[in-house]
C-alpha positions as CSV (number, residue, x, y, z in Angstrom):
1,X,16.5,109.8,46.6
2,X,15.4,112.4,44.0
3,X,13.8,115.7,44.9
4,X,10.3,114.5,44.0
5,X,10.6,111.5,46.3
6,X,11.7,113.7,49.1
7,X,8.6,115.9,48.8
8,X,6.4,112.8,48.6
9,X,7.9,111.5,51.9
10,X,7.6,114.8,53.5
11,X,3.9,115.1,52.5
12,X,3.2,111.6,53.8
13,X,4.8,112.5,57.1
14,X,2.8,115.7,57.4
15,X,-0.4,113.7,56.7
16,X,0.5,111.1,59.4
17,X,1.3,113.8,62.0
18,X,-2.0,115.5,61.3
19,X,-3.9,112.2,61.5
20,X,-2.2,111.5,64.9
21,X,-3.1,114.9,66.2
22,X,-6.7,114.5,65.1
23,X,-6.9,111.0,66.7
24,X,-5.3,112.4,69.8
25,X,-7.9,115.2,70.0
26,X,-10.7,112.7,69.5
27,X,-9.3,110.7,72.3
28,X,-9.2,113.7,74.5
29,X,-12.7,114.6,73.5
30,X,-13.8,111.1,74.5
31,X,-12.1,111.3,77.8
32,X,-13.7,114.7,78.4
33,X,-17.1,113.5,77.4
34,X,-16.6,110.4,79.7
35,X,-15.6,112.7,82.6
36,X,-18.5,114.9,81.9
37,X,-20.8,111.9,81.7
38,X,-19.5,110.7,85.1
39,X,-20.0,114.2,86.5
40,X,-23.5,114.3,85.2
41,X,-24.3,110.9,86.5
42,X,-22.9,111.8,89.9
43,X,-25.0,115.0,89.9
44,X,-28.1,113.0,88.9
45,X,-27.4,110.6,91.8
46,X,-27.0,113.5,94.2
47,X,-30.3,115.1,93.0
48,X,-32.1,111.7,93.4
49,X,-30.6,111.4,96.9
50,X,-31.7,114.9,97.7
51,X,-35.2,114.2,96.4
52,X,-35.4,111.0,98.3
53,X,-34.3,113.0,101.4
54,X,-36.9,115.6,100.7
55,X,-39.6,112.9,100.7
56,X,-38.6,111.6,104.1
57,X,-41.2,111.8,107.0
58,X,-41.3,115.4,108.1
59,X,-41.4,115.4,111.9
60,X,-40.3,113.6,115.0
61,X,-42.7,113.8,117.9
62,X,-42.3,112.6,121.5
63,X,-45.7,112.1,123.2
64,X,-46.0,112.3,126.9
65,X,-46.3,109.3,129.2
66,X,-49.7,107.7,129.1
67,X,-50.4,108.4,125.5
68,X,-50.8,105.0,123.9
69,X,-49.8,103.9,120.4
70,X,-53.4,103.7,119.3
71,X,-54.0,107.2,120.6
72,X,-50.9,108.4,118.6
73,X,-52.3,106.8,115.5
74,X,-55.7,108.5,116.1
75,X,-54.0,111.9,116.6
76,X,-52.0,111.5,113.4
77,X,-55.1,110.5,111.4
78,X,-57.1,113.4,112.8
79,X,-54.4,115.7,111.3
80,X,-54.3,113.9,108.0
81,X,-50.9,112.5,108.9
82,X,-49.7,108.9,109.4
83,X,-47.5,107.1,112.0
84,X,-44.5,106.2,109.9
85,X,-42.7,104.5,112.8
86,X,-42.6,104.1,116.5
87,X,-39.1,104.3,118.0
88,X,-39.3,101.4,120.4
89,X,-36.2,102.3,122.4
90,X,-37.6,105.7,123.4
91,X,-41.0,105.7,125.0
92,X,-43.5,107.9,123.1
93,X,-41.2,108.8,120.3
94,X,-42.9,108.6,116.9
95,X,-42.0,109.5,113.3
96,X,-44.9,111.3,111.7
97,X,-45.5,111.6,108.0
98,X,-47.6,114.6,106.8
99,X,-49.9,113.7,104.0
100,X,-50.7,117.3,103.0
101,X,-47.1,118.2,101.9
102,X,-47.2,121.1,104.4
103,X,-44.0,122.9,105.5
104,X,-42.2,120.6,108.0
105,X,-41.7,123.3,110.6
106,X,-45.5,124.1,110.4
107,X,-46.3,120.5,111.1
108,X,-43.8,120.4,114.0
109,X,-45.4,123.5,115.5
110,X,-48.8,122.0,115.1
111,X,-47.9,119.0,117.2
112,X,-45.8,121.1,119.7
113,X,-49.0,123.1,120.4
114,X,-50.6,120.0,121.7
115,X,-48.9,120.6,125.0
116,X,-51.2,118.3,127.0
117,X,-50.2,115.3,124.9
118,X,-46.8,116.2,123.3
119,X,-43.4,116.7,125.1
120,X,-41.7,118.0,121.9
121,X,-41.9,118.0,118.2
122,X,-39.2,118.8,115.7
123,X,-38.3,118.8,112.0
124,X,-36.5,115.7,110.7
125,X,-33.3,117.5,109.8
126,X,-31.0,116.5,107.0
127,X,-27.5,115.2,107.7
128,X,-24.6,115.4,105.2
129,X,-21.0,114.3,105.5
130,X,-18.6,117.3,105.6
131,X,-15.1,115.9,105.7
132,X,-12.3,118.0,104.0
133,X,-11.4,117.0,100.5
134,X,-8.4,114.8,100.5
135,X,-5.6,115.6,98.1
136,X,-3.0,113.1,96.8
137,X,0.2,113.2,98.8
138,X,3.7,112.5,97.6
139,X,5.5,110.0,99.9
140,X,8.9,110.9,101.1
141,X,10.4,107.7,99.8
142,X,12.3,106.8,102.9
143,X,13.1,103.2,103.6
144,X,10.2,101.7,105.6
145,X,12.0,99.5,108.1
146,X,9.9,96.7,109.6
147,X,10.5,94.8,112.9
148,X,9.3,91.6,114.4
149,X,6.7,93.5,116.5
150,X,5.0,94.9,113.4
151,X,2.2,93.0,111.6
152,X,3.0,91.7,108.2
153,X,0.4,93.9,106.4
154,X,2.5,95.6,103.7
155,X,1.0,99.1,104.1
156,X,1.4,99.1,107.9
157,X,4.5,101.2,107.6
158,X,2.4,104.1,106.2
159,X,-0.1,103.9,109.1
160,X,1.6,106.7,111.0
161,X,-1.2,106.9,113.6
162,X,-0.4,103.4,114.8
163,X,3.4,103.6,114.6
164,X,4.9,107.0,113.8
165,X,8.7,106.8,113.2
166,X,8.9,110.2,111.4
167,X,7.7,109.0,108.0
168,X,6.5,111.7,105.6
169,X,7.5,114.6,107.8
170,X,5.9,113.2,110.9
171,X,7.1,113.4,114.5
172,X,8.3,110.2,116.2
173,X,6.0,108.9,118.9
174,X,3.1,111.1,117.7
175,X,0.9,108.0,117.5
176,X,-1.5,106.0,119.7
177,X,1.1,103.4,120.8
178,X,-0.6,100.5,119.1
179,X,2.5,98.2,119.2
180,X,2.7,98.5,123.0
181,X,-1.0,97.8,123.4
182,X,-0.8,94.8,121.1
183,X,1.5,93.1,123.5
184,X,-1.6,92.6,125.8
185,X,-4.3,92.2,123.2
186,X,-4.9,92.5,119.5
187,X,-8.7,92.5,119.8
188,X,-11.4,89.9,120.0
189,X,-14.1,88.6,117.6
190,X,-16.4,88.6,120.6
191,X,-16.6,92.4,120.6
192,X,-19.0,94.2,118.2
193,X,-18.4,97.8,117.1
194,X,-21.3,99.3,115.2
195,X,-20.3,101.8,112.5
196,X,-23.1,104.3,112.0
197,X,-22.3,105.7,108.6
198,X,-22.7,104.9,104.8
199,X,-22.5,101.2,105.2
200,X,-19.4,99.1,104.9
201,X,-17.9,97.2,101.9
202,X,-18.1,93.9,103.8
203,X,-16.6,92.0,100.8
204,X,-13.3,93.9,101.0
205,X,-10.5,91.5,101.3
206,X,-9.1,93.3,104.4
207,X,-12.5,93.5,106.2
208,X,-14.5,90.5,105.4
209,X,-13.0,88.3,108.1
210,X,-13.9,90.9,110.8
211,X,-17.4,91.6,109.7
212,X,-20.4,90.8,111.9
213,X,-23.1,88.6,110.6
214,X,-26.3,87.8,112.4
215,X,-25.9,84.6,114.4
216,X,-28.5,81.8,113.7
217,X,-29.9,82.2,117.2
218,X,-30.7,85.9,116.8
219,X,-34.0,86.5,115.0
220,X,-34.2,88.7,111.9
221,X,-34.9,92.3,112.8
222,X,-38.6,93.2,112.4
223,X,-40.2,96.5,113.1
224,X,-44.0,96.8,113.5
225,X,-44.3,99.7,111.0
226,X,-41.2,99.2,108.8
227,X,-41.4,95.4,108.4
228,X,-38.6,92.8,108.3
229,X,-35.1,93.8,107.4
230,X,-32.4,91.8,105.6
231,X,-30.0,92.2,108.4
232,X,-27.7,89.2,107.9
233,X,-24.8,91.7,107.4
234,X,-26.2,94.5,109.4
235,X,-28.7,97.3,109.1
236,X,-29.6,99.3,105.9
237,X,-32.0,102.1,106.7
238,X,-31.9,103.4,103.1
239,X,-33.4,100.2,101.7
240,X,-34.5,97.6,104.3
241,X,-34.6,94.7,101.8
242,X,-30.9,95.3,100.8
243,X,-27.7,94.6,102.6
244,X,-25.7,97.5,104.1
245,X,-23.2,97.6,101.3
246,X,-21.3,100.9,101.2
247,X,-21.8,102.9,98.0
248,X,-20.0,106.1,99.3
249,X,-16.7,104.9,100.8
250,X,-16.8,106.9,104.0
251,X,-18.1,104.0,106.2
252,X,-15.6,101.6,104.7
253,X,-12.8,103.9,105.5
254,X,-13.9,104.3,109.1
255,X,-14.4,100.5,109.5
256,X,-10.8,99.8,108.3
257,X,-9.4,102.1,111.0
258,X,-11.3,100.1,113.7
259,X,-10.8,96.7,112.4
260,X,-9.1,95.9,109.1
261,X,-7.7,92.3,109.5
262,X,-4.2,92.4,110.9
263,X,-1.2,90.2,110.2
264,X,-2.9,88.7,107.1
265,X,-0.4,89.9,104.6
266,X,-2.9,92.3,103.0
267,X,-3.1,96.0,102.9
268,X,-3.3,97.6,106.4
269,X,-4.3,96.6,109.9
270,X,-7.0,98.1,112.1
271,X,-6.4,99.0,115.7
272,X,-8.2,95.7,116.4
273,X,-6.6,92.9,114.3
274,X,-9.7,90.9,115.4
275,X,-13.1,92.4,116.0
276,X,-16.6,92.3,114.6
277,X,-17.8,95.3,112.7
278,X,-21.6,95.9,112.4
279,X,-22.6,98.3,109.6
280,X,-25.4,100.6,110.4
281,X,-26.1,102.2,107.0
282,X,-28.2,105.5,107.2
283,X,-26.3,107.7,104.7
284,X,-26.8,107.1,101.0
285,X,-24.4,107.3,98.1
286,X,-24.2,111.1,98.2
287,X,-23.4,111.0,101.9
288,X,-26.8,112.2,102.9
289,X,-29.4,111.0,105.4
290,X,-31.7,112.4,108.0
291,X,-32.0,112.6,111.8
292,X,-34.8,110.0,111.6
293,X,-32.5,107.6,109.6
294,X,-29.8,107.9,112.3
295,X,-32.4,107.3,115.1
296,X,-33.8,104.2,113.3
297,X,-30.3,102.8,113.0
298,X,-29.5,103.3,116.7
299,X,-32.8,101.8,117.6
300,X,-31.8,98.7,115.6
301,X,-28.5,98.5,117.5
302,X,-30.3,98.7,120.8
303,X,-32.7,95.9,119.7
304,X,-29.8,93.7,118.6
305,X,-28.0,94.3,122.0
306,X,-31.2,93.2,123.8
307,X,-31.2,90.1,121.6
308,X,-27.8,89.0,122.8
309,X,-25.4,90.7,120.3
310,X,-22.4,92.1,122.2
311,X,-22.5,95.7,120.8
312,X,-20.4,97.8,123.1
313,X,-19.6,100.8,120.9
314,X,-21.3,102.9,118.2
315,X,-18.8,104.9,116.1
316,X,-20.5,108.0,114.6
317,X,-18.3,110.0,112.1
318,X,-20.8,112.7,111.1
319,X,-22.8,115.6,112.4
320,X,-24.4,119.0,112.0
321,X,-25.3,122.1,113.9
322,X,-29.0,121.1,114.2
323,X,-29.9,119.9,117.6
324,X,-32.4,117.1,117.9
325,X,-34.0,116.1,121.2
326,X,-35.2,112.9,119.5
327,X,-31.7,111.9,118.5
328,X,-30.4,112.9,122.0
329,X,-33.0,110.7,123.6
330,X,-32.2,107.8,121.4
331,X,-28.4,108.1,122.1
332,X,-29.3,108.2,125.8
333,X,-31.3,105.0,125.4
334,X,-28.2,103.4,123.8
335,X,-26.3,104.4,126.9
336,X,-29.0,102.8,129.1
337,X,-28.4,99.6,127.1
338,X,-24.7,99.8,127.8
339,X,-23.5,101.2,124.5
340,X,-20.8,103.9,124.3
341,X,-21.4,106.5,121.6
342,X,-18.2,108.0,120.1
343,X,-18.8,111.0,117.8
344,X,-16.8,113.3,115.5
345,X,-16.4,116.9,116.8
346,X,-16.8,118.4,113.3
347,X,-14.6,119.9,110.6
348,X,-15.3,123.6,110.7
349,X,-12.3,124.7,112.6
350,X,-14.6,126.2,115.2
351,X,-15.2,126.1,118.9
352,X,-17.9,123.7,119.9
353,X,-18.3,125.5,123.3
354,X,-19.8,128.5,121.5
355,X,-21.1,126.9,118.3
356,X,-22.4,123.4,119.1
357,X,-22.0,120.5,116.8
358,X,-24.3,117.4,117.2
359,X,-24.4,114.6,118.1
360,X,-20.9,115.2,119.6
361,X,-22.2,118.1,121.8
362,X,-24.9,116.1,123.6
363,X,-24.1,116.2,127.3
364,X,-24.7,112.5,127.9
365,X,-22.8,110.0,130.1
366,X,-22.2,107.7,127.1
367,X,-20.9,110.3,124.6
368,X,-17.3,111.0,123.7
369,X,-16.5,113.9,121.3
370,X,-13.3,113.6,119.3
371,X,-11.0,116.2,117.7
372,X,-8.4,115.5,115.0
373,X,-4.6,115.7,115.0
374,X,-2.0,115.6,112.3
375,X,1.2,113.5,112.2
376,X,3.0,116.0,114.4
377,X,0.5,116.0,117.2
378,X,-0.9,119.3,116.2
379,X,-4.6,120.1,116.1
380,X,-5.6,119.8,112.4
381,X,-6.6,123.1,110.9
382,X,-10.1,121.8,110.0
383,X,-10.8,120.2,113.4
384,X,-13.4,121.6,115.8
385,X,-12.3,122.0,119.4
386,X,-13.8,123.0,122.7
387,X,-12.5,122.8,126.3
388,X,-15.9,122.0,127.7
389,X,-17.5,120.0,124.9
390,X,-14.7,118.1,123.0
391,X,-13.2,115.4,125.2
392,X,-10.2,114.0,123.5
393,X,-8.1,114.1,120.3
394,X,-6.9,111.4,117.9
395,X,-5.0,111.1,114.6
396,X,-7.3,112.4,111.8
397,X,-5.2,113.8,109.0
398,X,-3.8,111.8,106.0
399,X,-5.2,108.5,107.4
400,X,-4.7,105.4,105.2
401,X,-7.6,103.0,105.3
402,X,-9.8,100.7,103.3
403,X,-11.9,101.9,100.4
404,X,-14.5,100.6,98.0
405,X,-13.7,97.8,95.5
406,X,-10.8,96.4,97.5
407,X,-8.9,99.6,97.4
408,X,-7.1,101.8,100.0
409,X,-7.1,105.6,100.3
410,X,-6.0,108.4,102.5
411,X,-8.6,110.7,104.0
412,X,-8.8,113.4,106.6
413,X,-11.3,114.6,109.1
414,X,-12.6,114.2,112.6
415,X,-14.4,111.3,110.9
416,X,-11.1,109.5,110.8
417,X,-10.2,110.5,114.4
418,X,-13.4,109.1,115.8
419,X,-12.8,105.4,114.8
420,X,-9.4,105.5,116.5
421,X,-11.1,106.2,119.8
422,X,-13.8,103.6,119.0
423,X,-11.0,101.1,118.1
424,X,-9.1,101.6,121.3
425,X,-12.4,101.2,123.2
426,X,-12.9,97.8,121.6
427,X,-9.3,96.8,122.5
428,X,-10.1,97.6,126.2
429,X,-13.3,95.5,126.0
430,X,-11.3,92.7,124.4
431,X,-8.9,92.7,127.4
432,X,-11.7,93.3,130.0
433,X,-14.9,91.9,128.7
434,X,-16.9,92.8,131.8
435,X,-15.9,96.5,132.0
436,X,-19.0,98.7,132.2
437,X,-19.8,101.4,129.7
438,X,-19.2,104.1,132.4
439,X,-15.8,102.6,133.3
440,X,-14.9,102.2,129.6
441,X,-15.5,105.9,129.0
442,X,-13.6,107.0,132.1
443,X,-10.7,104.8,131.1
444,X,-10.4,106.2,127.6
445,X,-10.4,109.8,128.9
446,X,-8.3,109.4,132.0
447,X,-5.4,107.7,130.2
448,X,-4.9,110.2,127.4
449,X,-1.3,111.3,126.6
450,X,-1.1,115.0,127.5
451,X,-0.1,117.4,124.7
452,X,0.7,121.0,125.6
453,X,-0.9,122.5,122.6
454,X,-4.1,120.8,123.4
455,X,-4.4,122.4,126.8
456,X,-7.5,124.5,126.7
457,X,-8.6,123.0,123.4
458,X,-10.0,119.6,124.6
459,X,-11.2,118.6,128.0
460,X,-8.5,116.0,128.6
461,X,-5.7,118.1,127.0
462,X,-4.5,114.9,125.3
463,X,-4.5,112.3,122.6
464,X,-6.0,108.8,122.8
465,X,-3.3,106.3,123.8
466,X,-4.0,102.6,123.4
467,X,-1.1,101.4,125.6
468,X,-2.2,103.6,128.5
469,X,-5.9,102.6,128.0
470,X,-5.1,98.9,128.1
471,X,-2.8,99.4,131.2
472,X,-5.3,101.5,132.9
473,X,-2.8,104.2,133.7
474,X,-0.5,106.8,132.1
475,X,2.8,105.0,131.3
476,X,6.3,106.3,131.0
477,X,6.6,105.1,127.4
478,X,9.7,103.7,126.1
479,X,11.0,104.8,122.7
480,X,9.9,102.7,119.7
């Protein structure tokens, strides 16, 4: 090759390299623009959700006994307000929508001043999910040995909370003893657990077989003020004509912990390999809702229970520092209907005895408050605690469960710990269908596995244990 040809080839090579670099940069620009577009879209959706939240009815008012519904309507009209809804499960509780766009606290004070007619009035507070951001973890790559006692779900070996053999730096036996509990029962499709959250992806391959659907003999849910709901697949308080499909992911993750189908050769298994999960959607895509939204959803669950649906547990993986008497009264009404309410203690790393977190802090006979543990039986750094107000702990860090679009994801928070207690509660009901709500709560708390470092941190000083709870006593556990 002569010298001229060499320089020609070098020149062509340089041009090709430059073209590749330019094309690569264009690709990176496209990716960057796509990412920014996604971020902008998410921000727009969040703003829309916040605006929708801001337009929610302003106040929750409980009128005194003897004040009729027609009188409530007249009082609202006289104040240029409207009765947005009556909460049927709590006598005298009404949702009032101010038509003057006045400050919500001003409106609440206005009704509270009617002391001859009103027991209390309060602002309809906003609620937002507050779980810690989950980071991707690197697995330790150890051989995941399976045994005949394990379900054939391929990811079960990564579910340390159900069976901890020391994987990924965990401590053996720091789990809820699911394998031992399953020798007695693996759950029942006669038991309904309501997940009060962002909805559930009820089409997920690992959930659809365990999802509740309204039986033909149960009438569609109709509210006098809100109308008829499309509740074939559960309740959607964000859009009553739509099904409760999850568009956030949080509710789907919680549902999988309770009842992903077990031994089906897919993904993971829930604590209950068989169960019926009822979505109660009150949080939107941005993870936001209001106190009123939660109350309406609980009211729905109570109505379904009265119509013959065997709802035994409501699992509530959310909360705030805003106390609501209206929400407390509605949860109390759920207890009166025989429904246990299991709530997340919160993720501020603070003491709930001195800084209350609701609804977990409501001192009601049907409430259980749950703290979160890591895979070494240590209280997670983010978890709230409280010797007087937090009752029990459960696995809540790096928890693998179902996610949107048929996916699976690890997440952390007392949000994840709560459905472990809810799931164990459902297992007990499967084994003892006639157990009362009071006995169910007592069983869960009295059979906790004691952990020294939880002494003084939670009331029971222990972690939920499925094997103990099913047996009805604290066992001398054999090694796995």
